[in-house]
N, C-alpha and C positions, 0 to 999 in steps of 0.2 A: 281548308287545310292551310294551317299556318309551318312556312317555309321559309329558311333560313341559309345563306352562301357566304360560309366563311371564306378572307381571301387575304392575302398577306396584304397587298400596296392597289387599291386602284384607280389610283392615278397613273400606273404603270400603262404606259399603252400595248398593250404585249396582246398574243396570240389567247391565254386564258384566259387574262381580262373581259376580251371581248367574246370569247364563248361564257363566259358565267353574266357576261349582262344580256346577253342574245337568249340565252335560258331562264336568266330571272324571268326577262317581258315577258317569254311566249309563256311561262308555267300561270304568270299572273294574270294575260290579256284570254288567251286562248284557250286555258282551263284551270282559271277564277279561283286560284289559290291566292293567299297575303303571302308575300316574297320580301324580304327584306335581303338586300346585300352588306354583309358587315366587312369594313376593310378595319384589318388592327392596325396600319401606320397613317398618320397624316401626320403632312405639313401644310405651306402655303399654297402646293401643284394643286390646280382645278382635277373633281374625275377624268379618267380616259377617256371612256365612253360615258353620255347620256341615259338614262335610265329614264321610263316611260312610264313604265305604270308598276315597278317594283321601285323601293324602298330602299335610300340610301343612309348608313350608319357607320358614323367614324367612332372606334376606340379612343383615336387620341395617341396613342402611343408612340412614344417618340423611338426611332432609330438607334439601334445599340450603337456602343462605341467603336471606331474602325482602329481603334488601337493595337502599334507594332508587337503590343508586350503580349503574349499569350495568354497569360494568367487575365491579365487586364481584362482581355479579352470575352473569354470564356464565362467571367465574373457580371461584366455586362451584360453579353447573352442570354444568362441566368436569370438575372436579375426582371430583363425586358421579358421572358419567357415568362417570369411568373404576374410578373404586371398585365401582360395583354391577360392571363388565364383571372384571373381576378375582374379585371373589365370583362371576360365576356362571358360571364358564367352573372356578374351582377345584370350584366345587358340581357342575358335568356332570360334569370328569374322575369325581367317585363315582360320580356316578351309572353312567351310560353310554345315554345315552338313544338310541331308537331314534328320535323328533320331539320336535319342540319345538314349540309353539306361540308365538309373541311377539304379543303383544297392547298394545294403545294404542300413544302417543308413543312414549315410555321405550322399549319392546321392537322399534319401527320401525328405531329407533336401536343398539337392542345388537344388532342380528340379526347384522347385516357384520361385528359383530367379538366372532362366536360362535366360536373356535377347534377343538371338537367336530366330531364326525361325522355327527352326525345329521341329518334331513332336517330344514329349515329350514320352516315357513307363520308370514306374517304375516296376523293376525284385525283387518280393520277393523270399528271399532265403532263410529266417528263417520267421516259425510262426511268428506272428505280434509284436503277446503278450507277445513272449520272446524277439524282436527287441528293443536294445537298444534306447530312444527316440522316440516309438512310441506312444506318446502321441502327440507329435507332427506333425502327420504325416497327418496332415485335409489339410496344404495346400496344399502338393504333391495330393492329392485327386481332388482336385478342379481342380488342372491346367493339370493334365497329364492325354496324351491323349489313353492312356490305362493302366491296372495294372496287370500285369503277377506273377500266385503265379501257386506256384509248387501241391496244393490239392486242391481239394474241401473245405476242413474244413479250410484255412488261405483263399479262395480266399471272405468265409461267412464275411470276418473280416475288408474289406474291401467296408464298408456299403454305402459311399461316393463318391468313385469311380463312372466315368461317365461309363466305361468299364472295365469291369473286366473280363479276360481269365484264365482260365487253363491250363498249358504248361508243365505234369513231365518234368524231367528229362531225357536225355537217353542215351544207353551205345553201347558202338562198340563191335563187334562181339567179342563174350568170343572164348580165346585159347580151340580148340576141345579135348580139354584131357578126359577120360573119369574121374569119380568118381569111388573108389575104395566103397564102401558102407561098407565095412565089416571092416576099417578105423576103428580102436576108438581112432579119433580127432575131437576135435571141435573149430573153429576160434571165434573170436570178432574180429572188424577193429577200429580203430576210436582213433581220441585226448586223451590223456588222463588226462579228465578234467570234472570236478563235473554232465555236463549237458550228457556226456555218460553211467553214470551210472555203471562204472563198478565196482565202490564199494557194490552197489546190484549183479552186477553178483558173483562178487569172494565171498558171503557170501552164494548163491546159490548154486553155482556151488560146495560149497566143501560138501553141502549134498548133493546133488547130486550122484559125487561120492564114496563117501563115500557106499551107494546101485548099484554104479553098476560100482566096482574096474576097473583101468586097463585103464580108460579114462586119456584124456589130451588134457587140454583149450590152445590154442594160442591166446595172445593178441597181437594183431600188431598196431605200433602206439606211438608217443611221446607225451610229455606233463608236465604240473607246478605240474603234482599230480604223477608223476612217483615212486619219493619214499617212500613218502605215501602211494600210492599200493602196491609198493613193500614188506613195513613194515603190509600193514593186509596181504598179502597172507603168508608172515612170522609166525606174531605174529595167523594166523587159519590153522597153520601145513599146507597150503599146496603148497607148493614149489614142493614138488611128482607131484603134478597134474594142477600145474596153471604156463605157464613162461610170462610174458614181454618178448616180441619179439626186439623189439625195428619198424623204420622206413623203411619198403622197398621202392624203385621204381617202383615198378611191380607188385602189390600185386592184380591183374590177374591170374600171373602162377603161382602163389601158393594155389589157392582156392581147385584145387585137386588132391591135398596131404589131404585132410579134410573131413571126411561126413559130418558134420552140423556146422550150421549159427549159432549163436546167437548175441539180442542183446535187450540191457536192458536200451538204451536211455530215458533220462527224455525227455528232446524232440526233434526236428529235422526240417529241413527243408524239405527234401528230401531224405533218406540214399542213398548214391549214391553204399556205399559198399555191404548194405541188399544187394537191386538190382543187382550186382555184383555177389553176390555169387550165388543168383538165378538163373541170368543165365550162373554160370559154372555148374549147377545143385545140388548144395547143399540146402538140407530142413533145414528152421530154425525154431529156437522159438526165440519171440521176447515181448518185454511190447509193451500195446498196446499206445505208443507215442502222442505227440501231433505233426506236425500231418505227414500220412505217411505213419505209417506200413500196412494199411489196404486197402493204394495202392496199395504195392508192392507185399505181401503174403496176399494171397487166402486161408482163416483160414481154415483146418481140409480138402485144399487140395496138399499145398505148401510147410506145413508150420503149427506152431502154437500161434496162437498169444491171453498174459495175459496180464487180468486187471494191470496197473502199481499200486503198490502200495501190492499189494497179489504177496509176496516171495513163499508164500508154494507152490500156484497152479504152480508161476512158477518151480518149483523146481519138483512136476508130472511132469510140462508135460516137464524138460529135460530128466529127469529119463524116459517118455515116448520114446522116440526117440533114448535115450543110449542103452536102450534093444529089440528095434526089427527095425531088419539091413532092411528088407522089409520091413517098409514101409517107413523107409530112402530114401532107392530108389526107391518107388513109390511117393513120396511126391519129391523128388528131380528131378528125371523126368522130372513132371511136371513141376516144377519151369524152367525149361528148357525153358517147351515150353509157358510158357505167356510170357516170358521174354521180348519174341519175339513181346510183344506191346510195347517194349519202342527204339525200331530200330533207329541207327543215322540217318537215309534216310528218312524213316516218319515223324521225329520228325521234325529234320531242314527242308524239306518241307511245314509243320505246319509254323515259325517261319518266311522264303519265305512271306508265302501266306499273314501271319498280319503282317510286314511290307508295303506290298505292298496294304490292306486294308486301314492302317490309316495312308497312304502319299494319300491316291485316296478322304477319308471321309473327 
């Protein structure tokens, strides 16, 4: 079967791009499909992830103008969308796919503009309400043969779709390195952007570590707010207990160095960093972000979930886990067990079954 994954920018080193790469390769290698990843935008940057069995095709569409003039910006984006639709339809006429997966905001806009015969599946990687241009998704819902969401909460927002499925992300087996739950080190992972809520974490960590000295927080990731967050750490007098560690190519190899994971996102599609931390055996303290915290953490069993905006309770939850090594071990060992339900093999079998079902209905 010929399968196409449409993604906005395969040079972006993000979670959605990584999942598309892994799924495309798995469907090609383990299930015998002919898979092509189509990246709409292109410049001099290399692909973010290597494809071993799937093929990569770039449409070479230039990025829309970043003009501050709203009219000029709207016209540029309209021209970019029209060009992307023309080039995509031309590429699909050549490939003649059986199924096309449309991802991200641009995918939702392009899905109803596709004029081929392939089945159309939209993948939601970010909660709909936080996805750019989601107000224009109604034509996509009418045309899509299926909409696939990461969480039940997001699925409920696609009320006009003909078929909605929930398919959480998968993880590959974590390195079997034991966690030393006596270590006083916590980890947070993600892009240094507003959505990840690291400003909240820095404020709360300063208060928690004051009551539990000797603990250190490492924040892994890069982003546009690095300088701002570093100033906040300095202004809070927290340089001795918080470090911005930058980016690493293999975070899974580092989780065993910590005994606690923290996530204070304002919203998420499905936090791969949090899932990987739990699979490695780390207990977690997280805000109840929209959506997905409760899809990964079992409150009171693999970690603690705190209402968003309740910084006082977040500080208490941090303190509770920081002060109790036995609790960290109890939560962490259960987290590793529960993470098995997100196994790579089981999830890919569900994707393959969905593809076959959509193509026969």
